[in-house]
N, C-alpha and C positions, 0 to 999 in steps of 0.2 A: 439649546446650546449643546455643544459637543462634550461628551463625557468619556472618561477613561473606562476601560473594561478589562476584566480579568484575563490573564495571559493564556490559560488553557483554551478559552473561547477564541482568542486571537489565533492560536496555533491550529485549532480545528477548522476555523473559518478559512484560513489560508490554505490548509491542506485540501479542503473540499474544492475551493476555487482552482487550485493548482491541478488537482486531479481532473476536474472537468476540462480545463484548458488543454491539458496534455492529451486527453482522449480526443478532443476536438481537433487538435493539430495533427493527429494521425491521418485525418481525412482531407483537411484543407489543402496541403501542398500537392497531393496527388491530383486533386480536382483542378488546381491551377495548371499543373504540368500537362495532364492529359487533354485539357481544353485546347492547348496550342497544338499538340500532336495530332489530335483528330481534325483540327482545323486545317493543318498542313495537308493531311492525307485526303480530305475531301476537296481541297483546292486542286490537288493533282487529278482527282476524278473529274472535276469540272473542266480542267484544262485538256486532259487527254481523252476523256470519255470512256476510259477503260473500266470495265465492271470490277476488275481486281481491286482498284483503289476504293471503289464504293464499299465493297465487302470489308476491306481492311479498315476503313474509317468506321464502319458500323460496329466492328468488333471492339475497337478502343472506346467507342461511344458507350457501348454496353457496360464496360468496366467503369467508365466515368460516371454513368448514371447510378450504379450501385453505390459507389463511393460518395457521390454527391448527396444522395438521400440520407445516408447515415450522418454525414457531416452537418447537414441542416439541423437534424434533431439535436445533436450535441451542442450546436451553436446557440439554439434557442434557449436551452437550459442555462448556458453560460451567461446570456444577457439577463435572464430573470434573476440570477443570483446577485446582481448588483442591487436589486430592490430588496431581496429577502435577507441577504447576509451582510450587505454593505450599505445600510440605509443612511448612516451618517455621511458616508462618502457621496451617496446619491443626492442628499440634501445640500451638502456643501458646494458641490460643483455640477449638479444635475443640469443647470442651464447651459453649461458648456459641453460637458461630456455627452449629454443626451442628443445634442444637435447632429453630430456626425453619425451616431447610431440610428437616429430617425431617418436621415437621408439614405443611409445604407439599406434600411428596411423598405423604404418607399421606392427608391429608384432601382437599386441593384436587384432586390428580390422581384420587383415588377419585371425587369428585363429578363431575369432568369426564368421566372414562371411563364412568361409569354413565349419566349423563343425556344425554351427547352422542349416544350410540347411539339412545336413545329419540327425541331431537330429529330425527335424520336419517332413521331407519327406522321411526318409530312412527306416521307419518301414516296414519290409517284403522285402525290396529291398537290404539290406546289412545284413551281419551276425549279430547275437546278440552281439557278442564280439565287432565288429567294431562300432555298434550303441552305445553300452555302453561307449566305448572310446570317441566317438564323443560328448556324453552328458557331460562327465567329462571334456573334452577339451574345450567345450563351456564355462563351468564355470571357468576353468583355464584361458581362454582368458579374461573373464571379470575381473578376479582377477589380472591378469598381467596388464591389462589396468589401474586398480586402483593403482597398484604399481607405475607405471611411473608418473601418475598424482600426487600421493602423494609425490613422490621424488621431483617433481618440487615445490610443495607447501612447503615441509619441507625445501627446499633450501631457500625459501623466509624467513622462520622463522630463519634459521641458515645457512647463506651463507658460503660455503667452496669450496675448489678445484678450485679457480679462481685467476686471476691477473688482475689488471686494466691497460689498454693500453691507455696512454694519447694521442697517435696519432689518435686513432679512437674514443676516449671518450667512450669506451665500456669495460665491464668486459668480459674476455675471459677464457674459461675453460682450466685448465692445469692438472687436475686430475679427470678424469671421474668417477673413482671408489670411490673417496672421496665424490663426489656428490651423486652417486647411492647408496652407502652403509653407509651413515652417521648414527650415532646412532639415531638422531632425525628422519630421514626418516624411518628407520627400525621400530622404536617404533610406529610412526604415522601410518604406513601401517597396522601393526597387530591390533592396537587399532581400527582403522577405519573399517577394514574388519570385525573384530569380532563384531563390533556394527551392521554391516549389517547382519551378521549371526543371531544375537539376534532378529533383526526386522523380518527377514524371519521366524524364529521359532515362534515368537509371532503371525505373520500373519497366519501361518499354523494352530496353535492351535486355534486361534480366529475364522477363517473361518470354521474349522472342528466343533467347538462348535455351530456354526450357524446351521449346519446340525442336530446336536443333538437337538437343540432348536426346529427345524422344524420336528423332529422325522422322519428323512429320511437318507439314506446312512449311516446307523449305523456302519457297519463293516469298511467302508472306513474312517469314522470320527474317530473312536477309534484308528485305526491303524495309521492314520496321526498324531493324538494327541500324541501317544506314541513316535513316531519318532521325532516330533517337540519339545516336552518337554525335551526329553533327550538331543537332539542337542542344544536346547536353554539354558539348564542349564550349559552344558559344555562351550558354547560360552560366556554366561554371567559371569561365574567365570573367564574365561581367559580374558575377557574384563576388569574386575575389576583389575586383575593383571597387564595388560598392561597399564591401567589407572594410576596405581601407578608409573609405569615406565615413563609414559608421564609427570607426575608431577615432577619427579626427573629431567628429561631432561629440562623442562621449568625452573626449579630452576637454572640449570647450565648455560643455554643459554639465557633466557629471564626473568631475575629477576623482571623487571617491570610488566610483565604480571602476574607473581605469586603474587606480591604485590597487584595488582588490583583485582585479583580473591579473595584474602583473606581480602580485605579492610584494608590492613596493611600499616599504614603510618609511624609508628616508629618501626623499626625492633630491632633485638638483638639476644641473645642466649636463648635457652629454650623457643622458641616462640610457643604458643598454636595454634591449628587449630580451627577455628570457626565452631562449630557444628550447632548452631542455632543463628541467629542474624538478626537485622534490622538496616540498615544503616541510618544515620542522613541525611535527605534531605537538611539540611541547610549547609552541608559540600560542599564547592565549589572548594577550592584549597588546596594544601597540607600544606600550611603555614597560613591558616586563623584562627588557634587557636581553631576551633570547634572540638568537640569529633566526631570521625568517626561513632560511633554507638549510637542508641537509647537504645539498649540492645543487649547483646550477651553472649553466653555460649561457653567456649573453652574446648577443650581436651588438657590438659597441655602438653607442649613440643612436641606435635605431628607434628606440621608444621616443626619444626627443624629436627625431625627424617625423615619425608617424603622428605624434600628438601635436606638434607645432610647425611642421614643415621646415624645421631648422635643427640641424644637429646640435646646435648650442642652446636650443630651447629649454626653458625651465619646466620640469614636470614635478608637481608636488606629490609626496608620498602620504601615506595614511597619517603618520605622526605630524607632518607639516600641516595637513588639513585640520587635524584636531587642535594643534597648538597655535596655528595661525602665524601672523607676523611676516610672511613672505610677500614680496611685491607682486601685485597682479598686473595685468596688461594695461589697465587704465591708470596705473601709477599709484593706486591706493594700497594700503596694507591689508592683507587678508585678516578678517576677524577670527579669533579662536572659537572653538566649539562652545566653550563656556560663555563667551561674550554673546554669541548667537542665542544661546539658551536664555540668557538674561533679557535680551531684547525681545525674544519670543514671549517670555512671561510678561514683559512690559506691554506688549501688544495685546495679550489676552486680558490683562488688567484694564487697559485702556478701553477695550471693547465692552467689558462689563460696566465700566464707569460711564461710557457713552450711552449705553442702553438704559442704565438707571437714571441718568440725567434727563434723557428724552422722555422716559416714562413719567418722571416727576415734573416735566415741563420746564426744566432749567436749561434753556437754550445756550447760554454762555458757557456753562460747565460742559455741556455736550460738545460744543465746538472745540474747547480746550482738549477734551479727551479724544476727539476725532483727529486733531492735529498730531497728538502723540501716537495714535493708532497708525496713521498714514506713514509716519516716520519709521515705524517698526514692523509694518505689515509684511515686508519680505522675509522676516524671520518668524512669522506667526507659528508655523509648525514646530519650531524648535522649543517653544514654550511647553510642549508636552513631553519632551525628552528628559528623562530623569538621570541618565548617566551618559557621559560622552562616548563610552564604549558601545552604546546602542547605535551610534552613527556609523559603525564599521560593519559592512556586509560580511557574509560568511566567505572568508578569503579562500579556503581550500576548495569549496564548491565552485566558486567563480573561476579560480585559477585553472583547475583541471577541466571544467566544462568548456572554457574558452579554447584550451589546447586540443581537446577532442574535436571541436568544431573546425578549427584551423587545419589540423592534420588531415581530417577526413576531406575537407575542401580541396587540399592539395592532392590527395589520393584520387578524388573524382576527376580532376583535370588529367592526371596521368592515365586513369582508367579509360576515359573516352579517347585519348590519343592512341592508346594501345589497341582498343577495339577497332578504330578507324584504320589503323595500319594493317591489322590482320584481315579485315574484311575487304580491303582494296588491294593489298599486296600478297596476302596468303589465302588459304582456304579456311575461313573461320568455322565453317560447318563441320569440320573434322576435329576441331580442337576441343575435346571434351573438358579438359582442365579449365579452359577459358570459359566454357559454358557454366561451370560450377562457380568460378570466380564472379561471373556476372550475376548469378542467382544470389550468392551470398552478399553481394554489394547492395542489394535492395534494402535489407534491414539497416545497413550502415547509413543510407540516405535518411531514414527516419531518425536515427540516433543523432546525426549531425543537426537536424532541424530542432530536435528537442533540446540539445545542448545549447544552441543559440538562444532559445527562449529562456533557459535557465540563467544565462548570463544577463539577458535583457531585464528579467523580472527580479531575480534574486540580487543582482548587482545594484538595483535601485533601493533595496531595503536600507533603513526602516521605513521608507516613504511609500505611501499609496500615491501621493502627488508630491514630487520633489520639493522640499523645503516648506511646503504648505500644510500637508496633512499626513501625519504618521499612520501607519497601518493600525497601530494600537487604538486609535480613536476613530477609525474609518468604519468600523464594523457595527452591525446591529446588536442591540442588547437582547440576546437570546439565551435560552437555557443551553448549556454545553451539551447536554444529552440529546437535544433536538438536532443540533448540528452533527453530532456523532452518528445519530440514526440515519439522517439523510445522506451523510457521507457514504455509509455502507450500502444504502439503497441505490444511490447513484453508481457506486463502484460496481455493484452487481448488474444493474441495468446496462451500463456502458460496456461491461465485459461481455454480456450476452449479445448486445448489438454488434460489438466488434467480432465476436466469434461467428455470429449469424452472417454478417457482411462478408467475412473472410470465406466462409463456406460457400456462399452464393457466388463469390468472385472466383473461387477455385473451380467450382462446377462449370462456370462460363469459360474459364481458361481451358479446362480439360476438353470441353466440347469443341473449342477452337473456332476460328473464323470460317465462314462459309465462302471460301475463295475458290472452291472447285479444285483444291490442291491439297486435300487431306490425306493423300496416299503416303504410306510409309516409304522412306527412301533408304536403301541399303548402300553403304559405301564400301 
């Protein structure tokens, strides 16, 4: 049976997992982005036969390989932590959550391991066509890997395709395709992968501008910038479109997350979207009577439109969700948090009664308890919530992280447009100020991705699996000291890996591509 665990252990376990995930996400998006860039460049080599494009592709492949190797190492540790630090979670939903991860390990890693070897060592040993296919299949393998991991993550946000088995106290998959193709999973995949493409494009443009800044590899830099900027503009526009879809999915499946992201305590119809605002730090609980904002400027009715595709659409705020009573789309009244907690406790009690009756051989009593359990199982997780305020995510963290992501997303679109204008209409190679802007944009790409994941994961709290399993009961029963120790060990190891990877990458960048065009150019 699931049991509650002390809060310091919860905090340290969450901190360790978050730290591992954030380090891992430093490498994943660049892998996804560079995979497409090097595929495009090798395709140009295949089409034109020019050795220049081969050397250009090989250079970006080298950086891809360095990044890929470290990303795999951090990803493996992340998956092991489910078993070590989150054993209650793994037991409760392992039959469902484990399936996409297993497919990811078997299929995607198999593709990557097979074709990445051909991609790196097959030049001159296999045909140009087969080598090109291997390059694209390496990227496809990385993307498929992302698909299955994001399917698993999306299921935590919006659990579907399963039934609860009271005999094993586990949720079991009954519809694989509902899990694999849920609208939340599909949208999350495209938005996340596109954000990786945007980062890859930013990286290519930024590093290429470094060569212009150093007045070397002129032809290589300008060719890479053209491809990177076109690719980046397309990816950033599509990312904005899928971001809109993500907001709509959140409104339908996680209204509390949407309310936290917007600092919306009192909902209604014709709700505006906060364009600019500063939250009131004195606001502590949903019902303390304090104004949520020190100041804010809204776009009228925009949140209603984004959430419901209707400017008159009703969007519940934090207080509405906690207190309930508003009319939902199916015509029923929303339950209050207190009512959900009571029904959750009823479900937990019914589960205990069912197992006791089955153990004693009392089938009739077991069936009565089973019926009560089935009626209340949608609220099972609420039975572990001790205070309704636990159901409110960290509003400032989500509010500001979301705006960082959106503002940077808009900046990236503008950035690629400006780069393309300068490279086609002006002489970008002479614009040193633009070279510096491009270089400084690289870290912004990473910040935008991390901010997106902060919203995705912190906005889901207090749930490990929405409505089914709170984080507080998902973790393993461990000594706090052991989690603290491994936290700092991993922090040290990941930092060493990051520094080592960065140094190897910087060395490769300084060496530059072997395009036969390494001469210094004086303007």
